[in-house]
ZAVEXBA-420497 format. One record per residue: residue in three letters; x negated, y negated, z negated of N, C-alpha, C, O in turn. Coordinates in pm, 1 decimal. Example, Ala and Ser with C-alpha at 12.3 -4.5 7.8 and 13.67 -1.06 7.14 Angstrom:
r residu=Ala | n_c1=-1319.0 | n_c2=569.0 | n_c3=-780.0 | ca_c1=-1230.0 | ca_c2=450.0 | ca_c3=-780.0 | c_c1=-1320.0 | c_c2=330.0 | c_c3=-780.0 | o_c1=-1423.6 | o_c2=331.9 | o_c3=-846.5
r residu=Ser | n_c1=-1285.0 | n_c2=225.0 | n_c3=-708.0 | ca_c1=-1367.0 | ca_c2=106.0 | ca_c3=-714.0 | c_c1=-1290.0 | c_c2=-3.0 | c_c3=-787.0 | o_c1=-1340.9 | o_c2=-113.8 | o_c3=-803.9
This chain:
r residu=Met | n_c1=-14141.3 | n_c2=-4401.4 | n_c3=15358.5 | ca_c1=-14165.7 | ca_c2=-4534.0 | ca_c3=15410.5 | c_c1=-14281.8 | c_c2=-4597.2 | c_c3=15334.3 | o_c1=-14282.6 | o_c2=-4597.0 | o_c3=15211.2
r residu=Asp | n_c1=-14378.2 | n_c2=-4650.3 | n_c3=15405.6 | ca_c1=-14494.8 | ca_c2=-4713.7 | ca_c3=15344.7 | c_c1=-14462.8 | c_c2=-4857.1 | c_c3=15305.8 | o_c1=-14403.5 | o_c2=-4932.8 | o_c3=15382.6
r residu=Lys | n_c1=-14503.5 | n_c2=-4892.2 | n_c3=15184.9 | ca_c1=-14485.1 | ca_c2=-5029.0 | ca_c3=15137.5 | c_c1=-14620.2 | c_c2=-5099.4 | c_c3=15142.6 | o_c1=-14719.1 | o_c2=-5047.8 | o_c3=15090.6
r residu=Lys | n_c1=-14624.8 | n_c2=-5214.3 | n_c3=15203.7 | ca_c1=-14748.1 | ca_c2=-5291.5 | ca_c3=15211.4 | c_c1=-14753.9 | c_c2=-5386.6 | c_c3=15091.7 | o_c1=-14661.2 | o_c2=-5463.7 | o_c3=15066.8
r residu=Ile | n_c1=-14863.5 | n_c2=-5379.0 | n_c3=15019.6 | ca_c1=-14884.2 | ca_c2=-5466.5 | ca_c3=14904.0 | c_c1=-14942.5 | c_c2=-5598.0 | c_c3=14954.6 | o_c1=-15045.5 | o_c2=-5599.6 | o_c3=15021.9
r residu=Glu | n_c1=-14876.3 | n_c2=-5706.5 | n_c3=14921.9 | ca_c1=-14920.0 | ca_c2=-5838.5 | ca_c3=14965.3 | c_c1=-14993.3 | c_c2=-5910.3 | c_c3=14852.5 | o_c1=-14944.2 | o_c2=-5918.8 | o_c3=14740.0
r residu=Gly | n_c1=-15109.9 | n_c2=-5960.7 | n_c3=14884.4 | ca_c1=-15185.0 | ca_c2=-6040.1 | ca_c3=14788.7 | c_c1=-15160.4 | c_c2=-6187.9 | c_c3=14811.1 | o_c1=-15121.5 | o_c2=-6230.0 | o_c3=14920.1
r residu=Ile | n_c1=-15183.5 | n_c2=-6266.1 | n_c3=14707.2 | ca_c1=-15176.3 | ca_c2=-6411.1 | ca_c3=14718.5 | c_c1=-15319.0 | c_c2=-6459.7 | c_c3=14740.2 | o_c1=-15407.5 | o_c2=-6432.1 | o_c3=14659.3
r residu=Lys | n_c1=-15340.8 | n_c2=-6531.3 | n_c3=14848.7 | ca_c1=-15475.2 | ca_c2=-6573.7 | ca_c3=14886.5 | c_c1=-15500.0 | c_c2=-6718.3 | c_c3=14847.1 | o_c1=-15417.5 | o_c2=-6806.4 | o_c3=14871.2
r residu=Phe | n_c1=-15616.5 | n_c2=-6740.7 | n_c3=14785.4 | ca_c1=-15664.6 | ca_c2=-6874.9 | ca_c3=14754.2 | c_c1=-15797.8 | c_c2=-6890.9 | c_c3=14826.7 | o_c1=-15890.9 | o_c2=-6813.9 | o_c3=14802.8
r residu=Thr | n_c1=-15807.8 | n_c2=-6989.5 | n_c3=14914.4 | ca_c1=-15932.1 | ca_c2=-7013.8 | ca_c3=14986.2 | c_c1=-16017.3 | c_c2=-7110.3 | c_c3=14904.9 | o_c1=-15979.2 | o_c2=-7225.0 | o_c3=14881.3
r residu=Leu | n_c1=-16133.7 | n_c2=-7061.1 | n_c3=14862.5 | ca_c1=-16225.1 | ca_c2=-7139.6 | ca_c3=14780.2 | c_c1=-16348.1 | c_c2=-7174.5 | c_c3=14861.8 | o_c1=-16359.7 | o_c2=-7131.8 | o_c3=14976.7
r residu=Ala | n_c1=-16438.7 | n_c2=-7250.1 | n_c3=14806.0 | ca_c1=-16558.4 | ca_c2=-7293.7 | ca_c3=14878.1 | c_c1=-16647.4 | c_c2=-7175.7 | c_c3=14917.7 | o_c1=-16702.6 | o_c2=-7174.3 | o_c3=15027.8
r residu=Lys | n_c1=-16661.8 | n_c2=-7076.3 | n_c3=14828.8 | ca_c1=-16753.4 | ca_c2=-6965.7 | ca_c3=14855.4 | c_c1=-16686.0 | c_c2=-6831.9 | c_c3=14880.9 | o_c1=-16752.4 | o_c2=-6735.4 | o_c3=14918.7
r residu=Ala | n_c1=-16554.5 | n_c2=-6825.0 | n_c3=14860.7 | ca_c1=-16485.9 | ca_c2=-6696.6 | ca_c3=14876.4 | c_c1=-16336.7 | c_c2=-6715.3 | c_c3=14895.0 | o_c1=-16280.7 | o_c2=-6820.6 | o_c3=14864.8
r residu=Asn | n_c1=-16274.4 | n_c2=-6610.9 | n_c3=14945.3 | ca_c1=-16129.3 | ca_c2=-6601.6 | ca_c3=14944.2 | c_c1=-16095.0 | c_c2=-6516.4 | c_c3=14822.4 | o_c1=-16144.4 | o_c2=-6404.5 | o_c3=14807.9
r residu=Phe | n_c1=-16010.5 | n_c2=-6569.9 | n_c3=14735.5 | ca_c1=-15969.8 | ca_c2=-6502.4 | ca_c3=14612.7 | c_c1=-15830.5 | c_c2=-6447.2 | c_c3=14634.7 | o_c1=-15738.5 | o_c2=-6522.3 | o_c3=14666.9
r residu=Tyr | n_c1=-15813.8 | n_c2=-6317.7 | n_c3=14617.7 | ca_c1=-15683.4 | ca_c2=-6253.4 | ca_c3=14632.5 | c_c1=-15639.3 | c_c2=-6198.0 | c_c3=14498.1 | o_c1=-15716.8 | o_c2=-6131.7 | o_c3=14429.2
r residu=Ile | n_c1=-15515.2 | n_c2=-6225.2 | n_c3=14461.0 | ca_c1=-15454.1 | ca_c2=-6164.7 | ca_c3=14343.4 | c_c1=-15334.4 | c_c2=-6083.5 | c_c3=14390.8 | o_c1=-15256.1 | o_c2=-6129.6 | o_c3=14473.9
r residu=Phe | n_c1=-15320.5 | n_c2=-5962.9 | n_c3=14337.9 | ca_c1=-15210.9 | ca_c2=-5873.7 | ca_c3=14373.9 | c_c1=-15119.1 | c_c2=-5860.0 | c_c3=14252.8 | o_c1=-15145.2 | o_c2=-5777.3 | o_c3=14165.5
r residu=Pro | n_c1=-15011.1 | n_c2=-5940.1 | n_c3=14245.7 | ca_c1=-14921.6 | ca_c2=-5940.0 | ca_c3=14129.5 | c_c1=-14861.3 | c_c2=-5803.0 | c_c3=14099.3 | o_c1=-14829.0 | o_c2=-5773.6 | o_c3=13984.1
r residu=Glu | n_c1=-14845.8 | n_c2=-5718.9 | n_c3=14201.8 | ca_c1=-14788.1 | ca_c2=-5586.3 | ca_c3=14180.9 | c_c1=-14877.1 | c_c2=-5498.3 | c_c3=14094.3 | o_c1=-14830.6 | o_c2=-5397.6 | o_c3=14040.9
r residu=Tyr | n_c1=-15004.2 | n_c2=-5534.6 | n_c3=14079.4 | ca_c1=-15098.7 | ca_c2=-5457.9 | ca_c3=13999.6 | c_c1=-15137.2 | c_c2=-5528.0 | c_c3=13869.4 | o_c1=-15175.7 | o_c2=-5461.8 | o_c3=13773.0
r residu=Cys | n_c1=-15127.5 | n_c2=-5660.1 | n_c3=13865.1 | ca_c1=-15175.4 | ca_c2=-5737.3 | ca_c3=13749.3 | c_c1=-15081.2 | c_c2=-5721.4 | c_c3=13630.4 | o_c1=-14960.5 | o_c2=-5742.9 | o_c3=13641.6
r residu=Lys | n_c1=-15139.2 | n_c2=-5683.1 | n_c3=13515.4 | ca_c1=-15060.0 | ca_c2=-5671.2 | ca_c3=13393.7 | c_c1=-15082.6 | c_c2=-5787.3 | c_c3=13298.3 | o_c1=-15026.2 | o_c2=-5789.7 | o_c3=13188.9
r residu=Gly | n_c1=-15165.4 | n_c2=-5884.5 | n_c3=13339.1 | ca_c1=-15186.6 | ca_c2=-6004.2 | ca_c3=13258.4 | c_c1=-15273.5 | c_c2=-5982.3 | c_c3=13136.0 | o_c1=-15254.1 | o_c2=-6048.2 | o_c3=13033.9
r residu=Cys | n_c1=-15369.1 | n_c2=-5890.9 | n_c3=13144.5 | ca_c1=-15453.4 | ca_c2=-5860.4 | ca_c3=13028.4 | c_c1=-15554.1 | c_c2=-5971.1 | c_c3=12997.9 | o_c1=-15595.5 | o_c2=-5986.1 | o_c3=12883.0
r residu=Gly | n_c1=-15594.3 | n_c2=-6049.0 | n_c3=13098.6 | ca_c1=-15685.3 | ca_c2=-6160.5 | ca_c3=13076.9 | c_c1=-15833.1 | c_c2=-6125.8 | c_c3=13076.0 | o_c1=-15915.5 | o_c2=-6213.0 | o_c3=13048.7
r residu=Leu | n_c1=-15869.6 | n_c2=-6001.1 | n_c3=13105.0 | ca_c1=-16011.8 | ca_c2=-5964.8 | ca_c3=13107.5 | c_c1=-16089.1 | c_c2=-6047.9 | c_c3=13209.3 | o_c1=-16202.8 | o_c2=-6087.6 | o_c3=13183.6
r residu=Cys | n_c1=-16028.8 | n_c2=-6074.0 | n_c3=13323.0 | ca_c1=-16094.9 | ca_c2=-6153.3 | ca_c3=13427.3 | c_c1=-16124.0 | c_c2=-6294.1 | c_c3=13378.0 | o_c1=-16232.6 | o_c2=-6346.9 | o_c3=13401.9
r residu=Lys | n_c1=-16027.5 | n_c2=-6355.7 | n_c3=13309.1 | ca_c1=-16046.6 | ca_c2=-6490.2 | ca_c3=13252.8 | c_c1=-16157.5 | c_c2=-6490.2 | c_c3=13148.9 | o_c1=-16240.8 | o_c2=-6580.8 | o_c3=13145.2
r residu=Glu | n_c1=-16157.7 | n_c2=-6387.8 | n_c3=13064.9 | ca_c1=-16255.0 | ca_c2=-6378.9 | ca_c3=12955.7 | c_c1=-16397.9 | c_c2=-6362.4 | c_c3=13007.2 | o_c1=-16490.9 | o_c2=-6418.3 | o_c3=12949.1
r residu=Lys | n_c1=-16416.3 | n_c2=-6287.5 | n_c3=13113.8 | ca_c1=-16550.0 | ca_c2=-6254.8 | ca_c3=13162.5 | c_c1=-16603.4 | c_c2=-6350.9 | c_c3=13268.8 | o_c1=-16721.0 | o_c2=-6342.5 | o_c3=13304.0
r residu=Cys | n_c1=-16521.7 | n_c2=-6440.7 | n_c3=13320.1 | ca_c1=-16565.6 | ca_c2=-6534.2 | ca_c3=13423.9 | c_c1=-16671.7 | c_c2=-6628.8 | c_c3=13367.5 | o_c1=-16645.5 | o_c2=-6699.9 | o_c3=13270.5
r residu=Pro | n_c1=-16792.8 | n_c2=-6630.2 | n_c3=13427.8 | ca_c1=-16900.0 | ca_c2=-6714.5 | ca_c3=13373.9 | c_c1=-16876.5 | c_c2=-6864.5 | c_c3=13391.0 | o_c1=-16936.8 | o_c2=-6944.5 | o_c3=13319.4
r residu=Asn | n_c1=-16790.4 | n_c2=-6903.8 | n_c3=13483.9 | ca_c1=-16764.8 | ca_c2=-7046.6 | ca_c3=13508.4 | c_c1=-16627.1 | c_c2=-7092.4 | c_c3=13461.6 | o_c1=-16586.1 | o_c2=-7204.7 | o_c3=13490.8
r residu=Asp | n_c1=-16555.7 | n_c2=-7007.0 | n_c3=13389.7 | ca_c1=-16422.3 | ca_c2=-7041.2 | ca_c3=13339.3 | c_c1=-16330.9 | c_c2=-7090.0 | c_c3=13452.0 | o_c1=-16262.5 | o_c2=-7191.5 | o_c3=13438.5
r residu=Val | n_c1=-16330.8 | n_c2=-7016.1 | n_c3=13563.1 | ca_c1=-16258.2 | ca_c2=-7055.3 | ca_c3=13683.9 | c_c1=-16109.3 | c_c2=-7021.4 | c_c3=13677.0 | o_c1=-16026.9 | o_c2=-7094.5 | o_c3=13732.0
r residu=Leu | n_c1=-16074.3 | n_c2=-6912.5 | n_c3=13610.9 | ca_c1=-15936.8 | ca_c2=-6862.8 | ca_c3=13616.9 | c_c1=-15846.8 | c_c2=-6922.2 | c_c3=13509.4 | o_c1=-15886.6 | o_c2=-6940.4 | o_c3=13394.4
r residu=Val | n_c1=-15723.7 | n_c2=-6951.7 | n_c3=13551.4 | ca_c1=-15619.4 | ca_c2=-7001.6 | ca_c3=13461.5 | c_c1=-15493.8 | c_c2=-6918.9 | c_c3=13485.1 | o_c1=-15481.6 | o_c2=-6851.6 | o_c3=13587.5
r residu=Trp | n_c1=-15400.9 | n_c2=-6923.8 | n_c3=13391.1 | ca_c1=-15274.3 | ca_c2=-6852.3 | ca_c3=13409.5 | c_c1=-15191.3 | c_c2=-6922.7 | c_c3=13515.8 | o_c1=-15190.0 | o_c2=-7045.6 | o_c3=13522.9
r residu=Ser | n_c1=-15122.7 | n_c2=-6845.6 | n_c3=13597.4 | ca_c1=-15039.5 | ca_c2=-6903.4 | ca_c3=13703.5 | c_c1=-14891.5 | c_c2=-6888.9 | c_c3=13669.6 | o_c1=-14854.6 | o_c2=-6828.3 | o_c3=13569.0
r residu=Glu | n_c1=-14808.9 | n_c2=-6945.1 | n_c3=13754.8 | ca_c1=-14663.4 | ca_c2=-6937.2 | ca_c3=13739.4 | c_c1=-14610.6 | c_c2=-6802.1 | c_c3=13789.7 | o_c1=-14501.2 | o_c2=-6759.7 | o_c3=13752.4
r residu=Lys | n_c1=-14688.9 | n_c2=-6735.6 | n_c3=13874.2 | ca_c1=-14649.1 | ca_c2=-6607.8 | ca_c3=13933.9 | c_c1=-14657.9 | c_c2=-6497.3 | c_c3=13829.1 | o_c1=-14758.0 | o_c2=-6485.8 | o_c3=13758.4
r residu=Leu | n_c1=-14553.3 | n_c2=-6416.6 | n_c3=13819.7 | ca_c1=-14550.6 | ca_c2=-6309.2 | ca_c3=13722.3 | c_c1=-14598.4 | c_c2=-6178.8 | c_c3=13783.6 | o_c1=-14575.7 | o_c2=-6151.5 | o_c3=13901.5
r residu=Gly | n_c1=-14664.7 | n_c2=-6099.2 | n_c3=13701.8 | ca_c1=-14717.3 | ca_c2=-5970.9 | ca_c3=13746.1 | c_c1=-14619.6 | c_c2=-5857.5 | c_c3=13722.5 | o_c1=-14500.5 | o_c2=-5879.1 | o_c3=13700.1
r residu=Val | n_c1=-14671.8 | n_c2=-5737.8 | n_c3=13727.8 | ca_c1=-14592.3 | ca_c2=-5615.8 | ca_c3=13723.0 | c_c1=-14510.0 | c_c2=-5601.3 | c_c3=13594.2 | o_c1=-14401.2 | o_c2=-5543.9 | o_c3=13597.9
r residu=Tyr | n_c1=-14558.2 | n_c2=-5650.8 | n_c3=13483.1 | ca_c1=-14485.0 | ca_c2=-5638.7 | ca_c3=13356.7 | c_c1=-14417.5 | c_c2=-5768.7 | c_c3=13314.3 | o_c1=-14376.5 | o_c2=-5782.9 | o_c3=13199.1
r residu=Gly | n_c1=-14405.8 | n_c2=-5863.4 | n_c3=13406.8 | ca_c1=-14343.2 | ca_c2=-5990.7 | ca_c3=13375.6 | c_c1=-14434.6 | c_c2=-6086.8 | c_c3=13302.1 | o_c1=-14389.0 | o_c2=-6187.1 | o_c3=13247.0
r residu=Thr | n_c1=-14562.4 | n_c2=-6056.6 | n_c3=13301.4 | ca_c1=-14661.3 | ca_c2=-6143.7 | ca_c3=13238.8 | c_c1=-14726.9 | c_c2=-6229.5 | c_c3=13346.2 | o_c1=-14728.8 | o_c2=-6190.0 | o_c3=13462.8
r residu=Pro | n_c1=-14780.7 | n_c2=-6345.4 | n_c3=13310.3 | ca_c1=-14844.0 | ca_c2=-6431.3 | ca_c3=13411.0 | c_c1=-14966.9 | c_c2=-6365.2 | c_c3=13473.8 | o_c1=-15040.3 | o_c2=-6291.7 | o_c3=13407.8
r residu=Thr | n_c1=-14987.1 | n_c2=-6392.6 | n_c3=13601.2 | ca_c1=-15109.1 | ca_c2=-6352.2 | ca_c3=13670.2 | c_c1=-15206.1 | c_c2=-6469.9 | c_c3=13661.7 | o_c1=-15176.0 | o_c2=-6571.4 | o_c3=13598.9
r residu=Val | n_c1=-15320.7 | n_c2=-6456.0 | n_c3=13724.1 | ca_c1=-15419.7 | ca_c2=-6563.7 | ca_c3=13721.4 | c_c1=-15433.5 | c_c2=-6628.0 | c_c3=13858.1 | o_c1=-15389.4 | o_c2=-6574.4 | o_c3=13959.8
r residu=Lys | n_c1=-15496.3 | n_c2=-6744.8 | n_c3=13857.1 | ca_c1=-15530.3 | ca_c2=-6814.8 | ca_c3=13981.1 | c_c1=-15654.0 | c_c2=-6899.2 | c_c3=13952.4 | o_c1=-15680.4 | o_c2=-6932.5 | o_c3=13836.9
r residu=Pro | n_c1=-15730.2 | n_c2=-6934.2 | n_c3=14056.1 | ca_c1=-15844.8 | ca_c2=-7022.9 | ca_c3=14035.6 | c_c1=-15796.5 | c_c2=-7164.6 | c_c3=14006.3 | o_c1=-15696.7 | o_c2=-7209.2 | o_c3=14063.1
r residu=Lys | n_c1=-15866.7 | n_c2=-7235.6 | n_c3=13918.0 | ca_c1=-15823.8 | ca_c2=-7370.8 | ca_c3=13881.5 | c_c1=-15860.3 | c_c2=-7474.6 | c_c3=13987.0 | o_c1=-15795.8 | o_c2=-7579.1 | o_c3=13995.8
r residu=Asp | n_c1=-15964.3 | n_c2=-7446.5 | n_c3=14068.0 | ca_c1=-16002.7 | ca_c2=-7539.4 | ca_c3=14174.7 | c_c1=-16086.5 | c_c2=-7465.4 | c_c3=14278.8 | o_c1=-16118.1 | o_c2=-7347.7 | o_c3=14261.4
r residu=Glu | n_c1=-16121.6 | n_c2=-7533.5 | n_c3=14385.2 | ca_c1=-16195.1 | ca_c2=-7471.5 | ca_c3=14495.5 | c_c1=-16342.9 | c_c2=-7453.9 | c_c3=14468.3 | o_c1=-16403.9 | o_c2=-7359.9 | o_c3=14519.2
r residu=Asp | n_c1=-16402.3 | n_c2=-7542.2 | n_c3=14389.1 | ca_c1=-16547.8 | ca_c2=-7549.0 | ca_c3=14380.0 | c_c1=-16611.8 | c_c2=-7472.6 | c_c3=14264.3 | o_c1=-16731.7 | o_c2=-7445.4 | o_c3=14270.0
r residu=Ser | n_c1=-16538.4 | n_c2=-7437.4 | n_c3=14161.2 | ca_c1=-16597.6 | ca_c2=-7374.7 | ca_c3=14043.0 | c_c1=-16641.5 | c_c2=-7230.3 | c_c3=14065.2 | o_c1=-16738.7 | o_c2=-7184.7 | o_c3=14005.1
r residu=Cys | n_c1=-16570.4 | n_c2=-7159.1 | n_c3=14151.0 | ca_c1=-16598.6 | ca_c2=-7016.6 | ca_c3=14173.9 | c_c1=-16731.3 | c_c2=-6999.7 | c_c3=14247.8 | o_c1=-16754.7 | o_c2=-7061.9 | o_c3=14351.5
r residu=Ile | n_c1=-16818.0 | n_c2=-6913.8 | n_c3=14192.0 | ca_c1=-16947.2 | ca_c2=-6886.7 | ca_c3=14256.2 | c_c1=-16945.4 | c_c2=-6753.5 | c_c3=14331.8 | o_c1=-17049.2 | o_c2=-6708.1 | o_c3=14379.8
r residu=Ala | n_c1=-16829.7 | n_c2=-6692.0 | n_c3=14342.2 | ca_c1=-16810.1 | ca_c2=-6565.8 | ca_c3=14414.3 | c_c1=-16897.6 | c_c2=-6453.6 | c_c3=14359.7 | o_c1=-16952.0 | o_c2=-6373.9 | o_c3=14436.1
r residu=Cys | n_c1=-16911.1 | n_c2=-6447.7 | n_c3=14227.2 | ca_c1=-16994.0 | ca_c2=-6343.5 | ca_c3=14164.1 | c_c1=-16922.5 | c_c2=-6208.4 | c_c3=14159.5 | o_c1=-16986.9 | o_c2=-6104.8 | o_c3=14143.0
r residu=Ser | n_c1=-16790.6 | n_c2=-6209.0 | n_c3=14173.8 | ca_c1=-16705.6 | ca_c2=-6089.2 | ca_c3=14176.0 | c_c1=-16692.9 | c_c2=-6019.2 | c_c3=14041.1 | o_c1=-16645.9 | o_c2=-5905.5 | o_c3=14035.6
r residu=Ile | n_c1=-16733.3 | n_c2=-6083.8 | n_c3=13933.0 | ca_c1=-16718.9 | ca_c2=-6022.4 | ca_c3=13801.2 | c_c1=-16571.3 | c_c2=-5998.3 | c_c3=13770.5 | o_c1=-16536.5 | o_c2=-5894.2 | o_c3=13714.9
r residu=Cys | n_c1=-16485.2 | n_c2=-6091.4 | n_c3=13805.2 | ca_c1=-16341.1 | ca_c2=-6074.4 | ca_c3=13779.6 | c_c1=-16288.3 | c_c2=-5949.2 | c_c3=13849.5 | o_c1=-16209.9 | o_c2=-5873.4 | o_c3=13792.4
r residu=Glu | n_c1=-16332.1 | n_c2=-5928.9 | n_c3=13972.6 | ca_c1=-16290.5 | ca_c2=-5811.0 | ca_c3=14049.0 | c_c1=-16340.7 | c_c2=-5682.7 | c_c3=13982.0 | o_c1=-16268.0 | o_c2=-5583.8 | o_c3=13973.6
r residu=Met | n_c1=-16465.6 | n_c2=-5685.5 | n_c3=13934.6 | ca_c1=-16525.6 | ca_c2=-5565.3 | ca_c3=13874.2 | c_c1=-16463.3 | c_c2=-5527.9 | c_c3=13740.2 | o_c1=-16450.6 | o_c2=-5409.3 | o_c3=13709.7
r residu=Val | n_c1=-16424.0 | n_c2=-5627.2 | n_c3=13658.9 | ca_c1=-16371.1 | ca_c2=-5596.5 | ca_c3=13526.0 | c_c1=-16221.2 | c_c2=-5570.2 | c_c3=13525.3 | o_c1=-16168.6 | o_c2=-5520.4 | o_c3=13425.7
r residu=Cys | n_c1=-16152.0 | n_c2=-5602.0 | n_c3=13632.3 | ca_c1=-16007.1 | ca_c2=-5580.5 | ca_c3=13636.5 | c_c1=-15976.3 | c_c2=-5430.3 | c_c3=13632.0 | o_c1=-16013.3 | o_c2=-5356.9 | o_c3=13723.6
r residu=Pro | n_c1=-15909.3 | n_c2=-5384.6 | n_c3=13526.5 | ca_c1=-15882.4 | ca_c2=-5241.3 | ca_c3=13514.2 | c_c1=-15778.3 | c_c2=-5189.5 | c_c3=13613.8 | o_c1=-15763.9 | o_c2=-5068.4 | o_c3=13630.8
r residu=Asp | n_c1=-15706.5 | n_c2=-5279.5 | n_c3=13679.1 | ca_c1=-15598.9 | ca_c2=-5239.1 | ca_c3=13768.2 | c_c1=-15621.8 | c_c2=-5275.6 | c_c3=13914.5 | o_c1=-15530.4 | o_c2=-5264.6 | o_c3=13996.1
r residu=Cys | n_c1=-15742.5 | n_c2=-5318.5 | n_c3=13947.9 | ca_c1=-15777.3 | ca_c2=-5355.4 | ca_c3=14086.6 | c_c1=-15681.7 | c_c2=-5460.6 | c_c3=14142.7 | o_c1=-15641.2 | o_c2=-5452.5 | o_c3=14258.7
r residu=Ala | n_c1=-15646.1 | n_c2=-5558.0 | n_c3=14061.1 | ca_c1=-15551.5 | ca_c2=-5661.8 | ca_c3=14101.5 | c_c1=-15618.8 | c_c2=-5782.0 | c_c3=14165.6 | o_c1=-15550.6 | o_c2=-5873.3 | o_c3=14212.2
r residu=Ile | n_c1=-15753.3 | n_c2=-5783.7 | n_c3=14168.6 | ca_c1=-15828.1 | ca_c2=-5896.1 | ca_c3=14225.1 | c_c1=-15923.1 | c_c2=-5844.9 | c_c3=14331.5 | o_c1=-15988.8 | o_c2=-5742.1 | o_c3=14314.7
r residu=Tyr | n_c1=-15929.0 | n_c2=-5918.7 | n_c3=14441.5 | ca_c1=-16026.0 | ca_c2=-5888.6 | ca_c3=14546.8 | c_c1=-16094.6 | c_c2=-6019.2 | c_c3=14585.3 | o_c1=-16028.3 | o_c2=-6119.0 | o_c3=14613.5
r residu=Ile | n_c1=-16227.4 | n_c2=-6018.1 | n_c3=14586.2 | ca_c1=-16306.5 | ca_c2=-6135.0 | ca_c3=14624.7 | c_c1=-16370.2 | c_c2=-6107.2 | c_c3=14759.9 | o_c1=-16445.4 | o_c2=-6010.9 | o_c3=14775.5
r residu=Glu | n_c1=-16340.1 | n_c2=-6191.1 | n_c3=14856.3 | ca_c1=-16396.8 | ca_c2=-6179.7 | ca_c3=14990.7 | c_c1=-16491.0 | c_c2=-6298.1 | c_c3=15009.6 | o_c1=-16447.5 | o_c2=-6411.3 | o_c3=15030.5
r residu=Lys | n_c1=-16621.8 | n_c2=-6269.4 | n_c3=15001.9 | ca_c1=-16719.6 | ca_c2=-6378.3 | ca_c3=15013.0 | c_c1=-16716.1 | c_c2=-6436.7 | c_c3=15153.3 | o_c1=-16698.7 | o_c2=-6365.5 | o_c3=15252.2
r residu=Ile | n_c1=-16733.2 | n_c2=-6568.7 | n_c3=15159.0 | ca_c1=-16737.8 | ca_c2=-6639.7 | ca_c3=15286.8 | c_c1=-16883.4 | c_c2=-6656.2 | c_c3=15325.1 | o_c1=-16962.8 | o_c2=-6712.3 | o_c3=15249.6
r residu=Lys | n_c1=-16917.6 | n_c2=-6607.4 | n_c3=15442.0 | ca_c1=-17056.0 | ca_c2=-6618.2 | ca_c3=15489.4 | c_c1=-17084.3 | c_c2=-6759.0 | c_c3=15534.2 | o_c1=-17000.8 | o_c2=-6824.9 | o_c3=15596.3
r residu=Lys | n_c1=-17204.9 | n_c2=-6804.2 | n_c3=15501.3 | ca_c1=-17246.7 | ca_c2=-6937.8 | ca_c3=15544.3 | c_c1=-17280.7 | c_c2=-6935.0 | c_c3=15692.7 | o_c1=-17339.2 | o_c2=-6838.7 | o_c3=15742.3
r residu=Ala | n_c1=-17243.9 | n_c2=-7039.8 | n_c3=15762.0 | ca_c1=-17282.3 | ca_c2=-7052.9 | ca_c3=15902.8 | c_c1=-17428.9 | c_c2=-7091.1 | c_c3=15907.9 | o_c1=-17472.8 | o_c2=-7179.5 | o_c3=15834.2
r residu=Lys | n_c1=-17505.1 | n_c2=-7025.6 | n_c3=15994.1 | ca_c1=-17648.2 | ca_c2=-7057.5 | ca_c3=16005.8 | c_c1=-17665.4 | c_c2=-7190.2 | c_c3=16076.4 | o_c1=-17589.5 | o_c2=-7225.2 | o_c3=16166.8
r residu=Ala | n_c1=-17766.0 | n_c2=-7262.7 | n_c3=16033.7 | ca_c1=-17796.6 | ca_c2=-7392.3 | ca_c3=16096.5 | c_c1=-17847.3 | c_c2=-7366.3 | c_c3=16239.1 | o_c1=-17902.8 | o_c2=-7260.3 | o_c3=16268.2
r residu=Ala | n_c1=-17827.4 | n_c2=-7463.8 | n_c3=16326.1 | ca_c1=-17864.3 | ca_c2=-7449.4 | ca_c3=16466.6 | c_c1=-18014.1 | c_c2=-7429.2 | c_c3=16487.4 | o_c1=-18054.2 | o_c2=-7365.9 | o_c3=16585.1
r residu=Asn | n_c1=-18097.7 | n_c2=-7481.7 | n_c3=16397.5 | ca_c1=-18241.5 | ca_c2=-7471.0 | ca_c3=16417.1 | c_c1=-18301.8 | c_c2=-7347.3 | c_c3=16350.5 | o_c1=-18423.7 | o_c2=-7330.0 | o_c3=16353.9
r residu=Glu | n_c1=-18221.1 | n_c2=-7261.9 | n_c3=16290.9 | ca_c1=-18274.4 | ca_c2=-7140.6 | ca_c3=16227.4 | c_c1=-18284.1 | c_c2=-7027.2 | c_c3=16325.8 | o_c1=-18326.9 | o_c2=-6917.6 | o_c3=16289.6
């Protein structure tokens, strides 16, 4: 039987931020490497009973994906939101 892993989605100004608690061990590398200090510890516990992360607000994240790249357990996925083109472009 296949088990579907569910992520927790946070809709931000520039991206959709997904955290997968089933993979997060709470190491904090994503928090440490974030250039805008966007991530904070959340109430949701990860695979080892340690806190996972969440964005602190909608506007701080620049969707650089550094958190996704440094996560050793692939617990973060950043889905950039494309800008709508202006009508006169």
